Structures are given as C-alpha cells and as structure tokens.
C-alpha positions as CSV (number, residue, x, y, z in Angstrom):
1,M,-11.5,-16.9,-17.7
2,S,-13.8,-14.9,-14.7
3,A,-12.1,-11.1,-13.4
4,I,-11.3,-9.9,-9.7
5,T,-10.6,-6.1,-9.2
6,V,-7.7,-4.8,-7.9
7,Y,-6.4,-1.0,-7.1
8,V,-3.4,0.6,-8.6
9,N,-2.9,3.9,-7.3
10,G,-6.2,3.8,-6.0
11,E,-8.0,2.6,-9.5
12,A,-9.5,0.2,-10.0
13,K,-8.6,-1.9,-12.4
14,Q,-10.6,-5.1,-13.7
15,I,-7.6,-7.5,-14.6
16,A,-8.2,-12.0,-15.1
17,S,-8.2,-14.0,-11.5
18,H,-5.5,-16.0,-11.4
19,T,-2.7,-13.1,-12.4
20,N,0.1,-11.8,-10.8
21,L,2.1,-9.4,-10.3
22,A,5.1,-9.9,-12.7
23,D,2.5,-9.6,-15.7
24,L,0.6,-6.7,-14.4
25,V,4.0,-4.9,-14.0
26,K,4.0,-5.5,-18.1
27,V,0.2,-4.7,-18.8
28,I,0.7,-1.4,-16.8
29,Q,4.4,-0.8,-19.1
30,Q,2.6,-0.7,-21.9
31,E,-0.4,0.8,-20.9
32,M,2.3,4.1,-19.5
33,Q,4.2,3.7,-23.0
34,M,7.6,3.0,-20.6
35,E,10.6,0.1,-21.3
36,D,9.7,-3.0,-20.4
37,D,11.5,-3.0,-17.9
38,P,10.8,-4.6,-14.2
39,K,13.4,-2.5,-12.3
40,S,12.3,-0.1,-13.1
41,I,8.8,0.0,-10.8
42,A,8.9,-0.6,-7.4
43,T,5.6,-2.4,-6.0
44,A,3.9,-2.8,-3.2
45,V,0.9,-5.1,-2.4
46,N,-1.2,-4.6,0.2
47,E,1.3,-2.0,1.6
48,I,3.8,-5.1,2.3
49,F,6.8,-4.2,-0.2
50,V,7.6,-7.2,-2.8
51,P,10.5,-7.3,-4.3
52,R,11.4,-7.8,-8.5
53,A,12.2,-11.8,-7.6
54,S,8.8,-12.9,-5.8
55,R,6.6,-11.0,-8.3
56,A,5.5,-14.3,-10.7
57,N,4.6,-16.0,-7.3
58,C,2.9,-13.3,-5.5
59,E,-0.7,-13.7,-7.1
60,L,-3.3,-11.1,-6.9
61,K,-6.8,-11.1,-5.7
62,H,-9.4,-9.8,-5.4
63,G,-9.7,-6.3,-4.0
64,D,-5.8,-5.7,-3.5
65,Q,-5.0,-2.0,-3.0
66,I,-0.9,-2.5,-5.6
67,M,1.4,0.6,-4.9
68,T,3.2,1.3,-7.8
69,F,6.5,3.4,-8.0
70,T,10.4,4.9,-8.2
71,P,12.6,2.5,-6.9
72,I,15.2,5.7,-5.7
73,T,19.2,4.6,-5.0
74,G,21.9,5.8,-3.5
75,G,23.4,7.0,-0.7
C-alpha cells in the first residue's frame, strides 16, 4: 500500500493512500489520547468544512490541507 502526505493543522503527516477523513480523525484522536468521539473535533479539508456525516466519504489526496478544531455550540 502506498503512502501520501497530507497536512494536519500545518504539519506534514504520512498516511496510507485511500484513507478517508473519518479514519484520519480516529488516528488523530488516538495520537492526542482523546476519547474516540467524532463530535469532539470539527474538520475542514482545503478550507471547506466537512460535516461528521460526510467524513467517511471524503477520501484524502496527496497534499490535502486538513484543519481540525473544537466545535463551538450555543447561540
């Protein structure tokens, strides 16, 4: 299996090709010793917000810029 480079919050990260955003979120949470809770991280790929429900369908490509951040709720 080949690897690609993506950038997570500005840092280069090698991942397997055909990795989707949902899988990457799980890896990020494990690395940060966070609870496996997809609701605790909001995501954007190449400056476009990706809702939780769409992460599994978002296959990452070489050079993609992924931003993760804590979602803000309330009104």
